C-alpha positions in Angstrom: -103.4 160.9 -5.4 -102.3 157.6 -6.4 -105.3 156.8 -8.1 -104.6 159.8 -10.6 -101.7 158.3 -11.6 -102.8 154.9 -11.7 -106.4 156.0 -13.9 -108.5 154.5 -11.1 -110.7 157.6 -11.4 -114.2 158.3 -13.5 -115.4 161.7 -14.7 -118.8 162.6 -15.1 -120.5 165.9 -15.2 -117.1 167.6 -14.9 -116.7 165.5 -11.6 -113.7 163.4 -10.5 -114.2 160.4 -8.4 -112.2 157.8 -7.3 -112.8 154.2 -9.1 -110.4 151.7 -7.7 -112.7 149.2 -10.1 -111.2 150.8 -13.1 -108.1 148.8 -14.1 -108.0 149.3 -17.6 -105.1 152.3 -17.6 -107.7 154.4 -19.8 -110.1 157.3 -18.5 -113.0 158.5 -20.2 -114.2 162.1 -20.4 -116.7 163.3 -22.6 -116.5 160.5 -25.0 -113.0 160.5 -25.3 -110.7 157.8 -23.8 -107.2 159.1 -22.1 -104.3 156.7 -21.5 -103.2 156.9 -18.1 -99.9 155.3 -16.5 -101.9 152.5 -15.5 -102.8 150.4 -12.3 -99.2 149.4 -11.4 -98.5 153.4 -11.3 -97.4 154.8 -7.9 -97.2 158.3 -6.2 -95.6 159.5 -3.8 -96.1 163.0 -2.1 -94.4 164.8 0.9 -96.3 168.2 2.3 -95.6 170.5 4.7 -98.0 172.9 6.6 -96.3 175.7 8.4 -97.2 179.0 9.9 -96.7 181.6 7.9 -93.7 183.5 9.6 -92.0 180.0 9.0 -88.5 180.7 7.3 -89.2 179.7 3.6 -86.0 177.5 3.4 -86.8 175.9 6.5 -90.4 175.1 5.0 -88.5 173.9 1.5 -86.2 171.7 3.0 -88.8 170.2 5.3 -90.8 169.2 1.9 -87.7 167.4 0.7 -87.2 165.8 3.6 -90.6 164.2 4.0 -90.9 163.6 0.1 -88.4 161.2 0.4 -89.9 159.4 3.7 -93.0 158.9 1.5 -90.7 156.9 -1.2 -89.5 154.9 1.3 -92.3 153.6 3.9 -91.2 150.6 5.0 -89.4 149.8 2.1 -91.9 150.8 -0.4 -93.6 153.7 -2.0 -97.0 154.9 -3.1 -97.5 156.8 0.1 -97.6 160.4 1.4 -96.1 162.1 4.3 -96.9 165.3 6.3 -95.5 167.6 8.9 -97.1 170.3 10.5 -94.8 172.7 11.6 -96.3 175.1 14.3 -95.6 178.4 15.2 -94.3 177.2 18.7 -91.6 175.1 17.3 -93.2 171.9 17.4 -93.1 169.5 14.7 -95.6 166.7 14.1 -94.8 164.1 11.0 -96.8 161.2 10.0 -96.3 158.8 6.6 -99.3 156.8 5.2 -100.3 154.6 2.3 -102.8 156.1 0.3 -104.9 153.0 0.3 -104.9 150.0 2.6 -107.0 147.2 1.0 -110.7 148.6 1.0 -110.0 152.1 2.8 -109.2 155.2 1.1 -107.5 156.8 3.5 -107.9 160.4 2.2 -111.7 159.8 1.9 -111.9 158.2 5.5 -109.7 161.3 6.9 -112.2 163.8 5.2 -115.3 162.1 6.7 -113.5 161.8 10.3 -112.7 165.4 10.1 -116.4 166.7 9.3 -117.2 164.9 12.7 -115.0 167.0 14.8 -117.0 170.3 13.5 -118.9 171.2 16.8 -122.7 171.6 15.5 -125.6 172.6 17.7 -128.0 170.0 17.8 -126.3 167.4 15.6 -123.5 164.9 16.0 -119.7 165.5 16.6 -116.6 164.5 18.7 -114.4 166.8 20.6 -110.9 166.9 19.0 -109.5 166.4 22.9 -110.1 162.4 22.0 -106.9 162.5 20.1 -104.8 163.9 23.0 -106.5 161.6 25.5 -105.9 158.4 23.3 -102.0 159.7 23.1 -101.6 160.3 26.9 -103.6 156.8 27.5 -100.7 154.8 25.5 -98.1 157.0 25.9 -96.2 154.6 28.4 -97.1 151.3 26.5 -94.9 152.3 23.4 -91.4 150.4 22.8 -88.7 152.6 22.1 -89.8 152.7 18.1 -92.9 153.9 18.6 -94.8 150.6 18.2 -97.4 149.9 20.8 -97.2 146.9 23.4 -100.7 146.3 23.7 -103.2 144.4 21.6 -105.2 145.6 19.1 -108.5 144.6 20.6 -107.3 146.3 23.9 -106.6 149.7 21.7 -109.8 149.5 20.0 -111.6 148.9 23.1 -109.9 152.0 24.8 -110.6 154.1 21.7 -114.0 153.0 22.0 -114.4 154.5 25.2 -112.3 157.9 24.7 -114.3 158.6 21.6 -117.4 157.9 23.5 -116.9 160.2 26.3 -115.9 162.7 23.6 -119.1 162.6 21.4 -122.4 164.6 21.2 -125.8 163.9 19.8 -128.8 162.1 20.8 -128.0 158.6 22.3 -129.3 156.4 19.6 -127.5 158.0 16.8 -124.2 158.9 18.8 -123.8 155.5 19.6 -123.7 154.7 15.7 -121.3 157.1 15.0 -119.3 156.1 17.7 -118.9 152.6 16.3 -118.6 153.8 12.5 -115.7 155.9 13.7 -114.2 153.3 15.8 -114.6 150.7 13.0 -112.6 153.0 10.5 -109.6 154.4 12.7 -109.2 150.8 14.3 -108.6 149.6 10.7 -106.4 152.4 10.1 -104.4 152.0 12.9 -103.9 148.2 12.4 -103.0 148.9 8.5 -100.3 151.5 9.7 -98.5 148.8 11.6 -99.8 149.8 15.0 -97.4 152.2 15.0 -98.9 155.1 17.4 -97.2 158.4 16.7 -98.0 158.1 13.2 -101.6 157.4 13.9 -102.1 160.1 16.2 -100.3 162.5 14.3 -102.1 161.7 11.3 -105.2 162.5 13.1 -104.1 165.7 14.8 -103.2 167.0 11.3 -106.5 166.1 9.7 -107.9 167.8 13.1 -106.0 171.0 12.3 -107.5 171.2 9.0 -110.8 172.0 10.4 -109.9 174.4 13.1 -110.8 177.8 11.7 -108.6 179.6 14.7 -105.6 178.7 13.6 
């Protein structure tokens, strides 16, 4: 992740945590200060998740392709791109910055993915909401993939769909829904209202918690 290159981390009791406030370029570990590349350093990463029967050459070629895309996200760097190569032959791709303002994208996605695991008598959201969201807005995309509706309209529909696919006690469920809507709306806006990039990112995040696959 970009923060490891820039040194914007902290180490305590052997555990490494993100610390965006650390802009010194030094990281302290067990009383010793280590010099990093500094806060202006960037990291671009391409990754591929593929079925184990996928030919290795296809996977490696795809990794190189995704790395190039991560190094040129809207003319910038410091991003990651992921491709999900399904056994059916379908490929889902996304590209995203590591961080948007005060949002650590990977941390947010991990919290989001935890809400997608079905739990008895606890709060969770069905993974189906992502596909419903994509279907709702499929006809409202421009040819280049950007959404034609306002961000407010998108947020309202996101709240409706997540509300209908969420589970748990009423008051706690309402709070969970609002937290998810807040984070995902911010992410969608930060990604430039590019619908496919957004829904593919969420689908890939859900794939990581689908044990059956």
